[in-house]
C-alpha positions in Angstrom: 115.4 105.2 -56.3 116.3 105.7 -59.7 116.1 109.3 -60.9 113.1 110.1 -63.1 114.0 110.8 -66.7 111.2 113.3 -67.0 109.4 115.7 -64.3 105.7 116.6 -65.7 104.6 119.8 -63.8 100.9 120.4 -63.5 99.6 123.8 -62.1 95.9 123.5 -61.2 93.6 126.4 -59.6 89.8 125.2 -59.5 90.5 122.7 -62.3 89.0 119.6 -60.8 86.5 119.3 -63.7 89.6 118.7 -66.0 92.3 117.4 -64.0 91.8 113.9 -64.3 91.8 114.0 -67.9 94.8 115.8 -68.0 97.0 113.5 -65.6 95.6 110.3 -67.6 97.0 112.0 -70.8 100.5 112.0 -69.0 100.1 108.5 -67.9 99.3 107.2 -71.5 103.1 108.6 -72.6 105.5 105.5 -73.1 108.1 106.7 -70.4 108.8 104.6 -67.8 110.9 106.7 -65.3 108.1 109.6 -65.0 107.6 112.1 -62.2 103.9 113.6 -62.0 103.9 116.7 -59.9 100.5 118.6 -59.3 100.7 121.8 -57.5 97.3 123.1 -56.3 97.3 127.1 -56.4 95.0 127.3 -53.2 91.9 126.0 -55.3 88.5 126.1 -53.7 87.1 123.0 -55.6 87.8 119.2 -55.4 91.1 119.6 -57.5 93.1 118.2 -54.4 90.7 115.1 -54.3 91.1 114.7 -57.9 94.8 114.5 -57.9 94.8 112.3 -54.7 92.9 109.7 -56.6 95.9 108.7 -58.4 97.7 107.6 -55.2 101.5 107.3 -55.8 101.5 108.0 -59.3 101.3 111.9 -58.6 103.0 113.9 -56.3 100.8 116.8 -54.9 101.9 120.2 -53.5 99.6 122.8 -52.2 100.4 126.6 -52.1 97.9 128.0 -49.3 97.3 131.3 -51.3 96.3 131.8 -54.8 99.8 133.1 -56.3 99.1 132.1 -60.1 100.4 129.9 -62.8 104.1 131.3 -62.7 104.3 130.7 -58.6 102.7 127.1 -59.2 105.1 125.8 -62.0 108.2 127.3 -60.0 106.9 125.3 -56.9 106.9 122.1 -58.9 110.1 122.9 -60.6 111.7 123.2 -57.2 110.4 119.9 -56.2 111.4 118.1 -59.5 114.1 115.6 -59.5 114.0 114.7 -63.3 116.7 115.4 -65.9 114.1 116.7 -68.1 111.0 119.3 -67.5 107.8 119.5 -69.2 104.4 121.4 -68.4 100.7 120.7 -68.9 97.7 123.0 -67.7 94.9 120.9 -65.6 92.6 121.7 -68.5 94.6 120.6 -71.5 95.6 117.2 -73.0 98.8 115.6 -74.3 98.5 113.3 -77.4 100.1 109.7 -77.1 103.8 109.7 -78.0 104.4 113.2 -77.3 107.2 112.8 -74.6 108.9 110.0 -76.0 109.2 111.6 -79.5 110.5 114.7 -78.0 113.0 112.9 -75.5 114.3 110.7 -78.5 115.2 113.7 -80.4 116.6 115.7 -77.5 119.0 112.6 -76.5 120.0 112.4 -80.3 120.7 116.2 -80.3 122.7 117.0 -77.3 123.1 120.8 -78.5 119.5 121.4 -78.4 117.9 122.7 -75.4 114.4 122.3 -75.7 111.9 120.8 -78.4 108.3 122.0 -79.2 105.1 120.8 -81.2 102.0 122.0 -82.7 98.8 122.7 -80.8 95.2 121.9 -81.8 92.4 123.6 -80.0 89.3 122.0 -79.3 86.3 123.6 -77.7 85.0 121.7 -74.4 82.2 119.8 -74.9 80.1 120.6 -71.8 79.7 124.1 -73.2 76.4 125.3 -74.5 76.0 125.5 -78.2 75.4 129.2 -77.8 78.9 129.7 -76.4 80.4 127.2 -78.5 79.4 129.1 -81.7 81.3 132.2 -79.9 84.3 130.1 -79.7 84.7 128.7 -83.1 87.2 131.2 -84.4 89.8 130.0 -81.7 89.7 126.7 -83.4 93.2 126.1 -85.2 96.2 124.1 -85.5 99.3 126.4 -85.0 102.9 125.9 -83.9 103.0 125.6 -79.9 105.4 128.0 -78.5 103.7 127.4 -75.2 104.6 125.7 -71.9 102.2 122.7 -72.7 104.3 121.6 -75.9 107.7 121.9 -74.5 110.3 119.4 -73.4 113.4 120.8 -72.1 116.6 120.1 -70.2 116.1 120.8 -66.5 119.8 122.4 -66.7 118.9 124.5 -69.6 115.7 125.9 -68.2 117.5 127.0 -64.9 120.1 129.0 -67.1 117.2 131.2 -68.1 115.8 131.4 -64.5 112.3 130.9 -63.1 108.9 132.1 -64.2 108.3 135.8 -63.4 105.5 135.3 -60.5 104.4 138.9 -60.9 103.0 138.2 -64.2 99.4 136.9 -64.3 99.3 136.5 -68.0 102.1 135.8 -70.5 104.7 134.5 -67.9 106.0 131.8 -70.6 106.2 134.1 -73.4 108.5 136.3 -71.0 110.7 133.3 -70.1 111.0 132.1 -73.6 111.9 135.8 -74.7 114.8 135.4 -71.9 115.8 131.9 -73.0 116.3 133.1 -76.4 118.2 136.2 -75.7 120.6 133.8 -73.6 121.2 131.6 -76.6 119.0 128.6 -75.7 118.3 126.6 -78.7 115.0 124.8 -79.8 113.5 122.8 -82.4 110.0 122.9 -83.2 108.3 119.6 -84.9 105.3 119.7 -86.8 103.6 117.0 -85.1 100.4 117.7 -82.7 101.4 117.2 -79.2 99.0 119.3 -77.3 95.2 119.6 -77.4 94.2 123.0 -75.9 91.0 123.0 -74.5 88.9 126.3 -75.1 86.3 127.2 -72.5 84.8 130.2 -70.5 87.3 130.1 -67.8 90.6 130.2 -69.8 93.0 132.5 -68.1 93.1 134.8 -71.3 89.4 135.2 -70.8 88.9 135.5 -66.9 92.1 137.8 -66.4 91.8 140.3 -69.3 92.4 143.2 -67.0 96.0 141.7 -66.6 96.6 142.4 -70.5 99.0 145.2 -69.3 101.5 142.1 -68.5 101.9 141.8 -72.3 103.2 145.4 -72.5 105.8 145.0 -69.5 107.2 141.8 -71.1 107.8 143.6 -74.6 109.3 146.5 -72.6 111.7 144.0 -70.9 112.5 142.1 -74.1 113.6 145.7 -75.7 115.9 146.6 -72.8 117.6 143.1 -72.8 118.1 143.7 -76.9 119.2 147.3 -76.4 121.9 146.1 -73.3 123.5 143.6 -76.0 123.9 146.5 -78.6 
């Protein structure tokens, strides 16, 4: 079989409610040689059944214990065969044209390792009005230095290494900091490429007790900076 151009890795933990919409937004991309890898992080809901409903369009891998997003993404990377890597969380959505625009840019700019785009946040429509009102201040368009907006050459990703599986929050911030310290280059496009769903079970809400992870990330970044001086 011809090697896929892009491998898309979708980690999911009890995200069956939104997973089908996420996968459908991947399938709407104008890329022929696409590999979709769903990694189930020991879900107890119907996530596996939802992913299985897409048949051979989706490759499914399961972790028997809940190890976190970083671990699930790392497993997907190890299973991937594409030249480029991209990531989408199970509750988020890509806009049409995301991959082809980013792929075109990287193929025309061989010295750039990765490309990002903007994020537009939206409140999940099933939430009660009271909850929606509490979350409205989260809605804004912003440059998306997050995994879900990125397309990266696989060889470039591996230079910076895998996600730190000890981190429950901020594993991408940590990885991106390491990537920049290693001199990996990136481009931020102004186009909106990712719609991030705001709901009451976002990781930043349910895992607030892991906010100390961000302190650990900052300390590691400062240590790398001092070692280079």
